[in-house]
C-alpha positions, 0 to 999 in steps of 0.5 A, a space after each residue: 565259683 558256682 552260679 546262683 540266680 541273680 546273686 553270688 554262689 554259695 561261699 563266694 562272698 566273704 565278710 569280716 568283723 572285729 568285736 570287743 565282745 560278742 556283738 559283731 558287725 560284718 563288712 564285705 571284703 570283696 566286690 563283684 562283676 555283673 554280666 547281663 547276657 542274652 542269646 541262644 546258648 547254654 553257658 558252661 563257664 565264664 572266665 574273667 582276666 585282666 590285661 596286666 596279670 591282676 590277681 583275682 582269685 585264690 588264697 588271700 590275707 584279710 586284715 581288719 584292724 578295729 570294730 569300725 575298720 574297713 577290711 583290706 585284702 592282699 592276694 597271696 603269692 600263689 593267687 590266680 590271674 583269673 576268676 571262673 564262674 561255673 554255670 553248669 548249663 544256664 540257658 540264655 534267653 533271646 529277649 531277657 538278659 540273664 544275670 551272672 555275678 562273679 566275686 572279685 577282690 577290689 581291683 583296678 583294671 587300668 586297661 580293661 579286662 577280658 571275659 571268655 565265655 564257653 557254652 555247653 557245645 564247647 563254643 567260645 566267645 570273648 567280650 573285651 573292655 579296653 577302658 579303665 574299670 574298677 571293682 570296689 569293695 561292697 559294690 558291683 561293677 555292672 556291665 551293659 547287656 550284650 547279645 552273645 550271638 553278636 560276638 565272634 566265636 573263637 578257637 583256642 589252641 591246645 598247644 599241639 601241632 597236627 601231624 597232617 593238614 587241617 586246612 580246608 579249601 573253598 573257592 581257591 582260598 584256604 580256610 583258617 577256622 581253628 587254632 590247629 590250622 595256624 599251628 599246622 602252618 607253623 610247622 617247618 615246610 608245611 606252609 611252603 607246601 602251598 602253591 605260590 600266591 596262595 590265598 588264606 582267609 580266617 573265618 574265626 578268631 584264634 587264641 594261641 594262649 601264650 603257649 610255646 611250640 609254634 614257630 613263624 609261618 613261612 608262606 610261599 612268595 606272593 601269598 595273601 593272608 586275609 584276617 577278614 576282621 578276625 583276631 589272632 591273640 596270645 602269640 608267643 614266638 621267637 620271630 614274627 608271625 610270618 617270619 621272612 616273607 617275600 611279597 606277602 600281603 596281609 589285610 583286615 587282621 587284629 593281633 592282640 597280646 603277641 610276644 615276639 623276642 629272639 636273642 639272635 635274630 638281626 631283625 624282628 617284627 610282630 608280623 614279619 622279621 623281614 619283608 622282601 619285595 612289593 607288598 601291601 598291609 591294610 586294615 591291620 591293628 596291633 595292640 597290647 604286644 611286645 617285640 624285642 630284638 636285643 641284637 638287631 632292628 625291631 619294628 611294630 609290624 616289620 623288622 626290615 624291608 628290602 628288595 628281593 635281590 639287593 643288587 638289582 637296581 631295576 627291581 621296584 620295591 613298594 610297600 604300602 601301609 593303609 589303615 594300620 594302627 598300633 597301640 599299647 605295644 612295646 618295641 625295642 631293638 639295639 639297631 633300630 626301632 620303629 612304630 611300624 618298620 625297624 629299618 628300610 633299605 632305601 638304597 635308591 628312589 626305586 624303593 618306596 615305603 608309603 604310609 597312608 594318612 589313616 595310619 596311626 600309632 597311639 600310646 606306643 611305649 618304646 625305650 628310644 626312637 634314635 636311629 643308628 644312622 647319622 648324617 654323613 652315612 646316609 648315602 649319595 642319593 640323599 643329598 640333603 639332611 631332610 630326613 622327613 622324606 626317608 624316615 622309614 629308612 631311619 627307623 623312626 616314623 
């Protein structure tokens, strides 16, 4: 669709009518979404997408059964799950909101929608709604005014892996400010070329677009990944973001729309397949994601937690979750499932898994919380059947 000041673009708002003579009363077929933007940017285009593949543009069949009937619309099989408004450099104002209206078929966004805005400098911004919203025929869904300068710019992956490092370093920390940085780190051995205990900080949110080609990032032992409150969206991986980590700590990161699945892996998690050694996870939110381990244990955050040296009983293993949240995420595994952790080795009291009270799981969709472990094989260190103290090991927090 093409931008038009304070209205719909030409040919973007169809109507329909039926008549027994030549006297037609046309009725609107669609509704629309009205954005009100402030800022300093010149807008190139605006893309609207639902969270559940709602069809928003393309070929459709319109039916109107009589003179007084209300038209209905059914999107075609080749319809698109997005609608794009071409704005051709509309300049925003800092004090007065500019109106952008996009035609949409009647649709219910059960879990909200995502608006991606690209300016003429190729900077991309994202505005999200996580609440139920409905676009009704012959009406506008009006969104409140927003100042685009207040929103985080995002970097969108083009699907390619850089041949050489794109990372920069400031104050002894590696800076991740574009999707290409994350893609380069995922290439085999690239992340392991960093020094032990490497510190990585995100300075911009990243959208991997659900594209194939990226693999898990194998950070060196003792590494720290600081999301700095930014988001990694659209991960499509056959293993957790950080694969099999050793004493890796992660903080202040949002994972949105990750899809993690492997037909062969024994353990799978959205952050880690396995995490060995003492580590902490803090300020992390995982939402709208899926992790599936058909041949193993699956955890929303981590598939399996254990010692670096399984037989070393002198090793202290302590993994702490602080201010971590998971929602609207499907976790499924044949050998164990957990909101946060699929399985925890838990051989003796020297291995501790701690969840601070501020950690929460809401609206988690899983097929089962049943652990494969049963009374009688819990180990001599667990003398009673009080599983509440050791439920991380059981796979059901």
